[in-house]
Structures are given as C-alpha cells and as structure tokens.
MMTF fields as JSON, N, C-alpha, C and O atoms, coordinates in Angstrom:
{
  "mmtfVersion": "1.0.0",
  "mmtfProducer": "UNKNOWN",
  "numBonds": 359,
  "numAtoms": 360,
  "numGroups": 90,
  "numChains": 1,
  "numModels": 1,
  "chainsPerModel": [1],
  "groupsPerChain": [90],
  "chainIdList": ["A"],
  "bondAtomList": [4, 2, 8, 6, 12, 10, 16, 14, 20, 18, 24, 22, 28, 26, 32, 30, 36, 34, 40, 38, 44, 42, 48, 46, 52, 50, 56, 54, 60, 58, 64, 62, 68, 66, 72, 70, 76, 74, 80, 78, 84, 82, 88, 86, 92, 90, 96, 94, 100, 98, 104, 102, 108, 106, 112, 110, 116, 114, 120, 118, 124, 122, 128, 126, 132, 130, 136, 134, 140, 138, 144, 142, 148, 146, 152, 150, 156, 154, 160, 158, 164, 162, 168, 166, 172, 170, 176, 174, 180, 178, 184, 182, 188, 186, 192, 190, 196, 194, 200, 198, 204, 202, 208, 206, 212, 210, 216, 214, 220, 218, 224, 222, 228, 226, 232, 230, 236, 234, 240, 238, 244, 242, 248, 246, 252, 250, 256, 254, 260, 258, 264, 262, 268, 266, 272, 270, 276, 274, 280, 278, 284, 282, 288, 286, 292, 290, 296, 294, 300, 298, 304, 302, 308, 306, 312, 310, 316, 314, 320, 318, 324, 322, 328, 326, 332, 330, 336, 334, 340, 338, 344, 342, 348, 346, 352, 350, 356, 354],
  "bondOrderList": [1, 1, 1, 1, 1, 1, 1, 1, 1, 1, 1, 1, 1, 1, 1, 1, 1, 1, 1, 1, 1, 1, 1, 1, 1, 1, 1, 1, 1, 1, 1, 1, 1, 1, 1, 1, 1, 1, 1, 1, 1, 1, 1, 1, 1, 1, 1, 1, 1, 1, 1, 1, 1, 1, 1, 1, 1, 1, 1, 1, 1, 1, 1, 1, 1, 1, 1, 1, 1, 1, 1, 1, 1, 1, 1, 1, 1, 1, 1, 1, 1, 1, 1, 1, 1, 1, 1, 1, 1],
  "groupList": [{"groupName": "MET", "atomNameList": ["N", "CA", "C", "O"], "elementList": ["N", "C", "C", "O"], "formalChargeList": [0, 0, 0, 0], "bondAtomList": [1, 0, 2, 1, 3, 2], "bondOrderList": [1, 1, 2], "singleLetterCode": "M", "chemCompType": "L-PEPTIDE LINKING"}, {"groupName": "LYS", "atomNameList": ["N", "CA", "C", "O"], "elementList": ["N", "C", "C", "O"], "formalChargeList": [0, 0, 0, 0], "bondAtomList": [1, 0, 2, 1, 3, 2], "bondOrderList": [1, 1, 2], "singleLetterCode": "K", "chemCompType": "L-PEPTIDE LINKING"}, {"groupName": "HIS", "atomNameList": ["N", "CA", "C", "O"], "elementList": ["N", "C", "C", "O"], "formalChargeList": [0, 0, 0, 0], "bondAtomList": [1, 0, 2, 1, 3, 2], "bondOrderList": [1, 1, 2], "singleLetterCode": "H", "chemCompType": "L-PEPTIDE LINKING"}, {"groupName": "THR", "atomNameList": ["N", "CA", "C", "O"], "elementList": ["N", "C", "C", "O"], "formalChargeList": [0, 0, 0, 0], "bondAtomList": [1, 0, 2, 1, 3, 2], "bondOrderList": [1, 1, 2], "singleLetterCode": "T", "chemCompType": "L-PEPTIDE LINKING"}, {"groupName": "GLU", "atomNameList": ["N", "CA", "C", "O"], "elementList": ["N", "C", "C", "O"], "formalChargeList": [0, 0, 0, 0], "bondAtomList": [1, 0, 2, 1, 3, 2], "bondOrderList": [1, 1, 2], "singleLetterCode": "E", "chemCompType": "L-PEPTIDE LINKING"}, {"groupName": "PHE", "atomNameList": ["N", "CA", "C", "O"], "elementList": ["N", "C", "C", "O"], "formalChargeList": [0, 0, 0, 0], "bondAtomList": [1, 0, 2, 1, 3, 2], "bondOrderList": [1, 1, 2], "singleLetterCode": "F", "chemCompType": "L-PEPTIDE LINKING"}, {"groupName": "ARG", "atomNameList": ["N", "CA", "C", "O"], "elementList": ["N", "C", "C", "O"], "formalChargeList": [0, 0, 0, 0], "bondAtomList": [1, 0, 2, 1, 3, 2], "bondOrderList": [1, 1, 2], "singleLetterCode": "R", "chemCompType": "L-PEPTIDE LINKING"}, {"groupName": "ALA", "atomNameList": ["N", "CA", "C", "O"], "elementList": ["N", "C", "C", "O"], "formalChargeList": [0, 0, 0, 0], "bondAtomList": [1, 0, 2, 1, 3, 2], "bondOrderList": [1, 1, 2], "singleLetterCode": "A", "chemCompType": "L-PEPTIDE LINKING"}, {"groupName": "VAL", "atomNameList": ["N", "CA", "C", "O"], "elementList": ["N", "C", "C", "O"], "formalChargeList": [0, 0, 0, 0], "bondAtomList": [1, 0, 2, 1, 3, 2], "bondOrderList": [1, 1, 2], "singleLetterCode": "V", "chemCompType": "L-PEPTIDE LINKING"}, {"groupName": "ILE", "atomNameList": ["N", "CA", "C", "O"], "elementList": ["N", "C", "C", "O"], "formalChargeList": [0, 0, 0, 0], "bondAtomList": [1, 0, 2, 1, 3, 2], "bondOrderList": [1, 1, 2], "singleLetterCode": "I", "chemCompType": "L-PEPTIDE LINKING"}, {"groupName": "LEU", "atomNameList": ["N", "CA", "C", "O"], "elementList": ["N", "C", "C", "O"], "formalChargeList": [0, 0, 0, 0], "bondAtomList": [1, 0, 2, 1, 3, 2], "bondOrderList": [1, 1, 2], "singleLetterCode": "L", "chemCompType": "L-PEPTIDE LINKING"}, {"groupName": "SER", "atomNameList": ["N", "CA", "C", "O"], "elementList": ["N", "C", "C", "O"], "formalChargeList": [0, 0, 0, 0], "bondAtomList": [1, 0, 2, 1, 3, 2], "bondOrderList": [1, 1, 2], "singleLetterCode": "S", "chemCompType": "L-PEPTIDE LINKING"}, {"groupName": "GLY", "atomNameList": ["N", "CA", "C", "O"], "elementList": ["N", "C", "C", "O"], "formalChargeList": [0, 0, 0, 0], "bondAtomList": [1, 0, 2, 1, 3, 2], "bondOrderList": [1, 1, 2], "singleLetterCode": "G", "chemCompType": "PEPTIDE LINKING"}, {"groupName": "PRO", "atomNameList": ["N", "CA", "C", "O"], "elementList": ["N", "C", "C", "O"], "formalChargeList": [0, 0, 0, 0], "bondAtomList": [1, 0, 2, 1, 3, 2], "bondOrderList": [1, 1, 2], "singleLetterCode": "P", "chemCompType": "L-PEPTIDE LINKING"}, {"groupName": "ASP", "atomNameList": ["N", "CA", "C", "O"], "elementList": ["N", "C", "C", "O"], "formalChargeList": [0, 0, 0, 0], "bondAtomList": [1, 0, 2, 1, 3, 2], "bondOrderList": [1, 1, 2], "singleLetterCode": "D", "chemCompType": "L-PEPTIDE LINKING"}, {"groupName": "TRP", "atomNameList": ["N", "CA", "C", "O"], "elementList": ["N", "C", "C", "O"], "formalChargeList": [0, 0, 0, 0], "bondAtomList": [1, 0, 2, 1, 3, 2], "bondOrderList": [1, 1, 2], "singleLetterCode": "W", "chemCompType": "L-PEPTIDE LINKING"}, {"groupName": "GLN", "atomNameList": ["N", "CA", "C", "O"], "elementList": ["N", "C", "C", "O"], "formalChargeList": [0, 0, 0, 0], "bondAtomList": [1, 0, 2, 1, 3, 2], "bondOrderList": [1, 1, 2], "singleLetterCode": "Q", "chemCompType": "L-PEPTIDE LINKING"}, {"groupName": "TYR", "atomNameList": ["N", "CA", "C", "O"], "elementList": ["N", "C", "C", "O"], "formalChargeList": [0, 0, 0, 0], "bondAtomList": [1, 0, 2, 1, 3, 2], "bondOrderList": [1, 1, 2], "singleLetterCode": "Y", "chemCompType": "L-PEPTIDE LINKING"}, {"groupName": "ASN", "atomNameList": ["N", "CA", "C", "O"], "elementList": ["N", "C", "C", "O"], "formalChargeList": [0, 0, 0, 0], "bondAtomList": [1, 0, 2, 1, 3, 2], "bondOrderList": [1, 1, 2], "singleLetterCode": "N", "chemCompType": "L-PEPTIDE LINKING"}],
  "groupTypeList": [0, 0, 1, 2, 3, 4, 4, 5, 1, 6, 4, 7, 8, 6, 9, 7, 10, 3, 11, 12, 10, 13, 6, 14, 6, 8, 7, 11, 14, 10, 12, 9, 12, 1, 11, 3, 10, 12, 1, 15, 8, 11, 16, 17, 6, 13, 11, 14, 10, 4, 7, 7, 13, 16, 7, 14, 10, 7, 6, 4, 18, 4, 6, 10, 6, 10, 4, 18, 6, 8, 10, 6, 4, 4, 6, 4, 8, 10, 1, 1, 7, 3, 16, 5, 5, 7, 11, 16, 6, 13],
  "groupIdList": [1, 2, 3, 4, 5, 6, 7, 8, 9, 10, 11, 12, 13, 14, 15, 16, 17, 18, 19, 20, 21, 22, 23, 24, 25, 26, 27, 28, 29, 30, 31, 32, 33, 34, 35, 36, 37, 38, 39, 40, 41, 42, 43, 44, 45, 46, 47, 48, 49, 50, 51, 52, 53, 54, 55, 56, 57, 58, 59, 60, 61, 62, 63, 64, 65, 66, 67, 68, 69, 70, 71, 72, 73, 74, 75, 76, 77, 78, 79, 80, 81, 82, 83, 84, 85, 86, 87, 88, 89, 90],
  "secStructList": [7, 7, 7, 7, 7, 2, 2, 2, 2, 2, 2, 2, 2, 6, 6, 6, 6, 1, 1, 7, 7, 7, 6, 6, 2, 2, 2, 2, 6, 6, 6, 1, 7, 6, 6, 2, 2, 2, 2, 2, 2, 2, 2, 1, 7, 1, 6, 6, 6, 6, 2, 2, 2, 2, 2, 2, 2, 2, 2, 2, 2, 2, 2, 2, 2, 2, 2, 2, 2, 2, 2, 2, 2, 2, 2, 2, 2, 2, 2, 2, 2, 2, 2, 2, 2, 2, 2, 1, 7, 7],
  "xCoordList": [-53.559, -52.806, -50.891, -50.447, -49.972, -49.12, -48.16, -48.227, -47.545, -47.177, -45.601, -44.622, -45.677, -44.773, -43.552, -44.119, -42.747, -41.559, -41.25, -40.673, -41.669, -41.058, -40.118, -40.227, -38.745, -38.516, -39.05, -38.886, -39.912, -40.377, -41.757, -42.269, -42.201, -42.956, -42.562, -43.26, -40.907, -40.946, -40.846, -41.068, -40.01, -39.305, -40.268, -40.484, -41.551, -42.62, -43.384, -43.905, -43.302, -43.965, -42.563, -42.787, -41.454, -40.525, -40.373, -39.209, -40.941, -40.581, -42.818, -43.414, -43.209, -44.558, -44.305, -44.858, -43.392, -43.025, -42.634, -42.822, -41.87, -39.763, -40.02, -39.17, -41.207, -40.863, -41.248, -40.923, -42.588, -43.454, -44.218, -44.972, -44.112, -45.16, -46.988, -47.291, -47.557, -49.027, -49.063, -48.83, -49.237, -49.811, -50.35, -50.379, -51.484, -51.844, -50.805, -50.65, -49.843, -48.909, -47.586, -47.398, -46.642, -46.442, -46.686, -46.112, -48.062, -48.846, -48.536, -47.907, -49.44, -48.914, -47.496, -46.993, -46.976, -45.894, -44.933, -43.897, -45.105, -44.482, -45.396, -44.917, -47.028, -47.576, -48.768, -49.433, -48.731, -49.617, -50.603, -50.435, -52.024, -53.144, -52.767, -52.024, -53.731, -53.304, -54.258, -54.494, -54.877, -55.817, -54.685, -54.247, -53.823, -51.949, -51.506, -51.172, -51.345, -49.897, -50.437, -49.695, -52.198, -51.868, -51.979, -51.668, -52.75, -52.173, -50.824, -50.189, -50.57, -48.692, -48.326, -47.924, -48.453, -48.088, -48.506, -47.944, -49.785, -50.68, -49.706, -49.22, -49.597, -48.917, -47.38, -46.652, -46.766, -44.616, -45.194, -45.692, -45.235, -44.582, -43.575, -42.625, -43.47, -42.183, -40.601, -39.653, -40.944, -40.137, -38.822, -37.611, -40.39, -39.939, -38.95, -38.497, -38.836, -37.958, -37.03, -36.066, -36.957, -35.503, -34.158, -32.942, -34.989, -33.942, -32.99, -31.771, -33.882, -32.963, -31.7, -30.598, -32.205, -30.737, -29.892, -29.055, -29.969, -29.4, -27.71, -26.495, -28.683, -27.814, -27.019, -25.808, -27.902, -26.78, -25.395, -24.313, -26.043, -25.062, -23.544, -22.413, -24.079, -23.248, -22.519, -21.343, -22.798, -21.941, -21.101, -19.952, -21.585, -20.64, -20.148, -19.842, -20.076, -19.308, -18.075, -16.876, -18.507, -16.896, -16.712, -15.652, -17.006, -16.252, -15.741, -14.772, -15.856, -15.172, -14.06, -13.683, -13.818, -13.002, -11.804, -10.676, -12.234, -11.748, -10.501, -9.271, -11.593, -10.363, -9.925, -9.107, -10.399, -8.759, -7.802, -6.631, -8.606, -7.112, -6.224, -5.236, -6.128, -5.582, -4.918, -4.346, -5.491, -5.219, -4.09, -3.145, -4.029, -3.073, -1.549, -0.509, -2.105, -0.844, -0.682, 0.225, -1.024, -0.529, 0.377, 1.595, -0.25, 0.518, 2.143, 3.195, 2.001, 3.295, 4.041, 5.016, 3.391, 4.218, 4.987, 5.984, 4.622, 5.228, 6.23, 7.364, 5.89, 6.6, 7.761, 8.809, 7.817, 9.568, 10.416, 11.519, 9.334, 9.89, 10.583, 11.654, 10.097, 10.353, 11.863, 12.907, 11.4, 12.721, 14.174, 14.964, 14.203, 14.727, 15.363, 16.336, 14.252, 14.964, 15.554, 16.205, 15.182, 15.944, 17.143, 17.842, 17.821, 18.78, 19.957, 21.113, 19.403, 19.845, 20.696, 21.681, 20.06, 21.016, 22.314, 22.908, 22.83, 23.952, 24.275, 25.275],
  "yCoordList": [36.58, 34.821, 34.791, 35.222, 33.921, 33.92, 33.377, 32.212, 33.311, 32.145, 31.941, 32.672, 31.273, 30.292, 29.669, 29.825, 29.273, 28.955, 27.046, 26.153, 26.921, 26.003, 24.846, 23.623, 25.987, 24.87, 24.573, 23.532, 25.63, 25.297, 24.215, 23.573, 24.266, 23.207, 21.86, 20.96, 21.521, 20.136, 19.492, 18.295, 21.255, 20.447, 20.166, 18.954, 21.193, 20.511, 19.37, 19.008, 18.56, 17.598, 15.819, 14.708, 16.494, 15.278, 15.689, 15.442, 16.036, 15.801, 15.509, 15.095, 16.074, 15.234, 13.305, 12.442, 13.246, 11.269, 10.674, 9.482, 11.474, 11.119, 11.102, 10.482, 11.79, 12.074, 11.532, 11.607, 10.718, 9.753, 10.396, 9.756, 11.544, 13.262, 12.672, 12.364, 12.818, 13.268, 14.309, 15.125, 14.833, 15.849, 16.461, 17.454, 16.324, 18.015, 18.349, 19.525, 18.022, 17.894, 18.958, 19.97, 18.677, 18.687, 20.447, 21.37, 19.784, 21.347, 22.553, 23.593, 21.893, 23.451, 23.89, 24.934, 22.68, 23.247, 23.922, 24.425, 23.946, 24.761, 26.041, 26.891, 26.286, 27.331, 27.597, 28.58, 25.874, 26.608, 25.314, 24.77, 24.966, 24.166, 22.824, 22.705, 21.571, 20.49, 20.387, 19.189, 21.053, 20.727, 20.999, 20.282, 22.35, 22.519, 21.66, 21.121, 21.211, 19.837, 18.518, 17.73, 18.31, 17.366, 17.288, 16.414, 19.031, 19.296, 19.337, 19.123, 19.48, 19.294, 17.874, 17.22, 17.765, 15.694, 15.15, 14.423, 15.979, 15.041, 15.52, 14.694, 16.95, 18.038, 17.558, 17.952, 16.664, 16.73, 15.118, 14.798, 14.633, 13.052, 12.372, 13.135, 11.735, 10.96, 11.196, 11.615, 10.52, 10.998, 11.948, 11.803, 13.657, 14.443, 15.332, 16.473, 14.484, 14.669, 14.375, 15.137, 12.811, 12.357, 13.342, 13.173, 14.217, 15.383, 15.785, 15.61, 16.497, 17.25, 16.308, 16.743, 15.264, 15.159, 14.149, 13.542, 13.936, 13.816, 15.06, 15.016, 15.873, 17.301, 17.559, 17.742, 17.612, 17.249, 16.846, 17.405, 15.16, 14.388, 14.949, 15.228, 14.965, 15.505, 16.479, 16.292, 17.664, 18.688, 18.303, 18.743, 17.43, 16.951, 15.727, 14.832, 15.695, 14.204, 15.174, 14.902, 16.033, 17.242, 18.007, 18.615, 18.165, 18.444, 17.843, 18.518, 16.311, 16.127, 14.92, 13.797, 15.663, 15.5, 16.683, 16.541, 17.247, 18.757, 18.508, 18.456, 18.402, 17.934, 16.933, 16.635, 16.09, 14.621, 14.811, 14.462, 15.738, 16.28, 16.796, 16.065, 17.97, 18.424, 18.588, 19.406, 16.682, 16.548, 15.705, 15.566, 15.081, 14.465, 14.736, 14.094, 16.229, 17.16, 17.707, 18.54, 17.626, 18.56, 17.037, 17.119, 15.88, 14.528, 14.49, 14.136, 15.031, 15.23, 15.66, 15.243, 16.868, 18.443, 17.472, 16.839, 17.4, 16.356, 15.567, 15.602, 14.84, 13.143, 13.693, 13.099, 15.112, 15.418, 15.94, 15.638, 16.828, 17.766, 16.721, 17.107, 15.673, 14.565, 14.317, 14.271, 14.151, 13.244, 14.125, 13.706, 15.541, 16.908, 16.444, 15.877, 17.025, 17.107, 15.902, 15.965, 14.969, 13.414, 13.312, 12.833, 13.649, 14.159, 14.702, 14.296, 15.602, 17.039, 16.621, 17.181, 15.456, 15.174, 14.49, 13.798, 14.746, 15.093, 13.123, 12.579],
  "zCoordList": [53.96, 54.026, 53.37, 52.306, 54.835, 53.893, 52.693, 53.084, 51.854, 50.768, 51.344, 51.195, 51.719, 51.833, 51.284, 50.203, 51.063, 50.143, 49.303, 49.923, 48.218, 47.913, 48.505, 48.412, 49.421, 50.417, 51.37, 52.006, 51.65, 53.219, 53.106, 54.024, 51.473, 51.96, 51.83, 52.297, 50.901, 51.545, 52.221, 52.398, 53.306, 54.394, 54.74, 54.707, 55.338, 55.904, 56.234, 57.288, 54.343, 53.87, 54.559, 55.039, 54.225, 54.187, 56.234, 56.549, 57.103, 58.269, 58.858, 59.852, 57.43, 57.936, 57.995, 58.677, 57.106, 56.853, 57.316, 57.556, 57.608, 58.478, 60.235, 60.875, 61.05, 61.578, 63.302, 64.487, 61.891, 63.037, 63.982, 64.715, 64.045, 64.845, 63.724, 62.572, 64.889, 63.966, 63.481, 64.373, 62.482, 61.482, 61.669, 60.942, 63.157, 63.309, 63.922, 63.592, 64.727, 66.071, 65.552, 66.228, 64.272, 62.857, 61.69, 61.113, 62.056, 61.221, 62.325, 62.132, 64.039, 64.821, 64.644, 64.229, 65.121, 65.055, 64.043, 64.477, 63.236, 61.791, 61.478, 60.727, 62.149, 62.221, 61.268, 60.942, 60.878, 59.529, 60.243, 61.335, 58.86, 59.685, 58.863, 57.889, 59.765, 59.056, 57.934, 57.783, 57.129, 55.45, 54.928, 54.029, 55.501, 54.219, 54.126, 53.071, 55.372, 55.379, 54.694, 54.109, 54.86, 53.833, 52.14, 51.33, 51.974, 50.606, 50.54, 49.507, 51.107, 50.598, 50.381, 49.418, 50.941, 51.446, 49.61, 48.791, 49.617, 48.85, 47.343, 46.571, 47.202, 46.281, 46.356, 45.444, 47.459, 47.105, 46.944, 48.023, 46.509, 46.449, 47.183, 47.359, 47.468, 47.676, 47.49, 48.155, 45.781, 44.898, 44.622, 44.453, 44.714, 44.408, 45.767, 45.673, 46.854, 48.035, 47.987, 48.058, 47.808, 47.343, 46.144, 46.046, 45.503, 45.307, 45.94, 45.923, 46.651, 47.838, 49.103, 49.437, 49.468, 49.757, 49.005, 49.674, 47.976, 46.756, 46.595, 46.407, 46.805, 46.63, 47.757, 47.631, 49.473, 50.265, 50.494, 50.678, 50.377, 50.148, 49.01, 49.409, 47.504, 47.17, 47.437, 47.128, 47.99, 48.5, 49.675, 49.706, 50.781, 51.696, 51.339, 52.127, 50.197, 49.337, 48.854, 48.92, 48.495, 47.861, 49.051, 48.902, 49.695, 50.519, 51.407, 51.754, 52.438, 52.097, 51.256, 51.591, 50.2, 49.006, 49.713, 50.183, 49.612, 49.857, 51.144, 51.189, 52.063, 53.178, 53.273, 54.143, 52.32, 52.682, 52.011, 52.164, 50.759, 50.091, 50.92, 50.989, 51.739, 52.529, 53.764, 54.485, 53.589, 54.862, 54.366, 55.143, 53.125, 52.848, 52.245, 52.099, 51.954, 51.946, 53.129, 53.102, 53.833, 55.175, 55.674, 55.831, 55.861, 56.163, 55.218, 55.75, 53.427, 53.321, 53.986, 54.612, 53.801, 54.444, 55.641, 55.295, 56.69, 58.263, 57.806, 58.284, 56.894, 56.938, 56.414, 56.665, 55.466, 54.575, 56.131, 56.585, 56.634, 57.63, 58.905, 59.375, 59.348, 60.202, 59.889, 60.538, 58.305, 57.473, 58.102, 58.948, 57.331, 57.434, 59.053, 59.551, 59.395, 60.964, 61.874, 62.916, 61.253, 61.447, 61.119, 62.012, 59.912, 59.185, 59.908, 60.033, 60.288, 60.933, 62.103, 62.582, 62.468, 64.058, 64.382, 63.555, 65.865, 65.088, 65.405, 64.937]
}
C-alpha cells in the first residue's frame, strides 16, 4: 500500500471539492480509491484547506512587492538618464 503525503491528500480534497467533477472521476484520475478520497474529504475539512491558499497569496504578494520596487527603481534611473541626455543636447 502506497503512503500519500499530507500535501497530496489536501490537494486531492481541494480538487474533489472545487473541480465540479464526480468524486469517482477525481479518485480514478489521481489513482486512488473512491472510498479513500471520501475518507480524506471527511478528514480534511474545508477550513483546513484555507491556510494553503493564504500562504500562496502571501508569497505571491511578496513577489509582486519586490517586482514593484524593482520597477520603480528602474523608472527612476530612466528618468534621470532622460534628463541627463536632454541637458546634453546642443
């Protein structure tokens, strides 16, 4: 018998609850039994699954803030370069 990770189980439950597909289809697509998926769904309540998307959002938010800061710095450099070259014209 194969032991599945907690992450795999949580993702299987999330797919089963949000995909709109029948559970037997989800179970067969994931290579697990329908009863196993049913057990996992009852074990991992939807409130348990909310933490994962929040963590993903926090990482994405941090990535976007960093990207935003870099873009602001690049814009400032380009502004200064534009001013410098404009003042060099005869």
